[in-house]
N, C-alpha and C positions, 0 to 999 in steps of 0.2 A: 830076348827082346831085340826087334830091329832098331836101329840108331837112326834117326833122320838125317838125311843128308845134310842138313844146316846145322846139326849139332856140334858141339865141340867135344871130339873124342878125349878120352884119358882124364876125365873128371870125377869128381866125389860122387856125381849123379850115377855113374855106372857101378859104384860101390854100394850105393844106398839099397835098402831093401827094394825087391822087385815091384811090391805095389805102390812104393813111394814114387818110383821113376817117373811114371806119366805126369804126375803133379808137378815134379820138380823140373821137368823139360817143358811144360804148359808154361811155367813162370820164367824159363830161359836161365835157370840157375846155373846150367851148363855153358852159359855164354855170358859172363859178367861185363861184356863191354857196354851193353845198354844201361846196366846200373851206373857205370861210370859217367856216361854221358848224359845220364839224369841227375846225378849228384854234382858233378863238376859246376854246373851254372849256379847251384845253391852256394857252394864254396865261394864263387867268383862274387856273387852279389854281398855275400857277408863281409868279405875282405875289402871289396870296393866302399862299403859302409864304414869300415873302420878306419879309412884313409884320414889321416889328420886328427882323429880322436882317440885312437888306442884301442886295446882290448880289454875285456872284464871277464870274469867268472861265467857268464852267460855264453861266451864263446865257444867253449869246450861241450857245455851241453849242445848247443845248436849243431855243432859239427856232428855230435852222435846221433842226433835226430836227423839230420840230412843222410847219414848212412842207413839207418833203419828205414826211414821213410822212402827213400829211393829204392831201396831193394824190394819193399812191401808193394809200392805204387807201381813200379816197373813190372813186377810179377802179374800185379792185378791188371794192368793195362794189356800185357801180353795174352793174358788168359783170356781177356774180354776181346780182344782183337781177333784171336783164334775161334772163339765162339761165332762171331759175326762173320769170319771168312772161312768157316771150315769147309764149304762147298766149293770155293775158289782153291784154297789149298790143296784139295784132292787132286786137282787138276794139274799142279805145278809140280815139277819132278822134285825141286828142292825141299818143299814143304809137305809133300805127300805122305810122308812118313812120321809127321808130327802127330802127338797123342789123339787129337780129335779126328782128323780125317781117317787115320790109322784104326780107329776104332777101339784104342786102348782105354779111352774112358768114355763116358756119355756126356751129353750137354748139360744134363742136370748136375752130374759131378762137378763139371768145370764151373758151372754157374756157383755152386756151393763154395768151391775153391777159391773164385774171384771175390766174393763176399767176404770170405774170411781173411783175405789179404787185404781189403778194404777196411776191414775192422782194425787191423794192425796200424794202417795208414791214419785211421780216426784218432786212435790213441796218441800218435804222434803230433796230429793236429791239435789235440787238446793241451799238449805241453809247450806248444808255441805261444809267444806273446799275442795279445789280441788282435793287433794291427796283421801280424802275419797269418794268422788264423782267416781273417776276412779276405786277405789276398789269395791265400791258398784255395779257398772255397770257390773264387771266381773262376777257377781253372776246370772245374768239374765239367761243364757244358762242352768245352773243347776236347777234353779226354773222352767224353762219350761220342762226340760226332767223328773223331779222326778216323775209326776203321772205314767210314762211309765216302771219306773224301776221294779215295782213289777211284770211286765208281761215278764221280760227278765233275771232277776237275783234272785238267793235266798237271796241276801244282799242288798234290797233296803233301809234298815236302814243306812247302810254305806253312801248312797247318801243323804239320808236325814239329816246325821250328817254333812256331807261336806256342805249341802247348809244351813241348819237352823241355823248353828254356824259361818257363814261368818260375822256375826256381830262383832265377836272378832276381826277380822282383820280391819273391819271399823272403829270400836271404837279406836283400837289402832293407827291406821293411822291418825285419825282425830286429835289425840293431838300430836303425835309424827312426822308425816309426811312421815314415812317409816316404814318398818318393820325389825323386828330383830328375832333372835332365841328365845327370850322369848314369843313373840307374837305367833310364829308358835308352840312353846310348848303348850301354852295354848289353841290354836286352836284344836291342836291334842287330848288334854285332853278332851275338849268339844265334839269332834266327838265320841270319845270312850264312853263318858257319854250317849249320843244321842242313839248309838247302844244299850246300856244297857237298857235305859228307854223305848226305843219304842219297845225292845223285849218284855218287860213287857206289853206294852199297846197292841201290836199285839196279844198277847195271848187270847183276847177277841173273836177272829175272826178264830181261827185256823182250827175249823170244816167247817165253811162256805167258808173259803179261800181255803181248800182242795176239795171243792165240785166244786168252779168255777175256779180253777186252779190259784189262786193268790199265788205268792211266798212270804216268809218273814222268817226272822231269827226265829221266834217263831216257824214255823214249821219245819225249818232246823235243830234247836237244840233239839226240842222235849222234851224228858225226861231230857236232859243234860241241859237245859236251865239255872238253878240254877247256874251251874259251869260256863258258858259261861258268864252270867251276872256279876257273881262275878268276873270273869277275866277282863272284860271290866272296872268294876269299880274300880279295882285295878290298871289298866292302867291309868285310869283317873285321880287317886289320886297322882300316882307318877308323870305323866306328869305336872299336876297342881304345884306340889311343884317344880319340875324342871324349870318351868317358873318364878317362885319367886327366885329362885337360880340364873338364869340366868339374871334377871333384874338388873341393876344398880342401887343399893340403899344402904343406911345404914345399918349397921348389926341390930340395933334396929327394924327398919321396916321389915327387912328380917324375924326376929323371929315372929313378928306379923303376917306377911303374911302366914307363916308356920303353925301357930297355927290356921289360918283359914282354911286352906288346911286339917289339921288334922281334924277339926269339920266337914268338908265337908265330907271327907272319912269315918268317922264314922257314919254319917247319911246314906250314900250308904250302908255301912255294914249292918247298921239296916234294910235296905230294902231286901238285899240278906238273911238275917237270917229269914225274913217273908215268903220267898218262901219256899213250901215244898220240900221233897228230889227229888220227881217227876218233878220238875221244873215248874208246873203250879200254878200260884199263884191263891188263891181263890178269891181275889177281885183285879184283876190287874188293873182297872180304879184307885182306890183309892191309889195303891201303886204307879203307875204311877205319879197321881197328887202330892204325896207327893216330888216330885222333885222341885216344886216351892219353897219349904223351903230349900231344898238341895242347890239350885242355890242362893238363897238369902243369905245363910249363906258363901258361897264363895263370893259374891259381896260384903258383908258387910266386910270380911277378907280383900279382897283387897283394899277397900275404907280406911279402918283403917290403912292398910300398907302404902298408899299413903300420909295419914295425918301424920302418925309418921315420915315417910321419910322427909317430908316437914318441919315438926317442928324441926327436928335434923338439917337438912340443915340450917335452919334459925337461929340455935344456942339456941332454946328455950327448948330443951331437951338435956340431958347429955352433 
């Protein structure tokens, strides 16, 4: 079986039964970076919500639900996206070998597989607290509309950011029951982060996208991409810091949180420094994937912030 150019080589997918491989590739299970970038905002929202109030047994359940739900819904989203884009993908060198344009599975089979993954997502949804269920359901129209954005706007990365980071709000509401300005600031930070990293990702396809008429910020920014990505990453860092400042928590935990944001921002700065002056990254995929590390840095910072706030409130520190 031919491996698509954008597939990750040497993964369990290649060792899976041959009949399963097109479905696993349709869900991008050979490329886990997408799962990470969908799950990390859920972790961020949950830990920001715990700042100053501490943890409970619910947190362990929520972490498991974010993992399962992110794998299922990322797979469903990719499957749906490929259904919508199968004609475009056939014209792009990087994606022409994907299961649908390559004819390895039919559109009907892909639709059934998409619905099966959505069913797993539904089971996760039913296990969430009611406010989080309502918040999660609000994302469905955005998820459904995303594949069409690249046809109608030069800014599909903005829509991706709004959609992909909805988990910040779901995670926060799952532990707090409602939203506040700190959650909205963190959500805005993650949206700006996504615009930056997905602009880098889209640089892989600028030539093919121009030929088939697909729009993206990578094409829009052109030679100025480095400046734009740097601007969005700066906004990301400032908004994340604002989220920590707005959270109701002891001073000690705030300092820890801001240190985590600083480390996160420095990682993003390192990405920008690796982009050449003309803005076109030499290895955009590798640079894009490094955002898993960036996101984990912020998650750990927010988790330790919540832990310190919990201990301070309990009188164990200071």
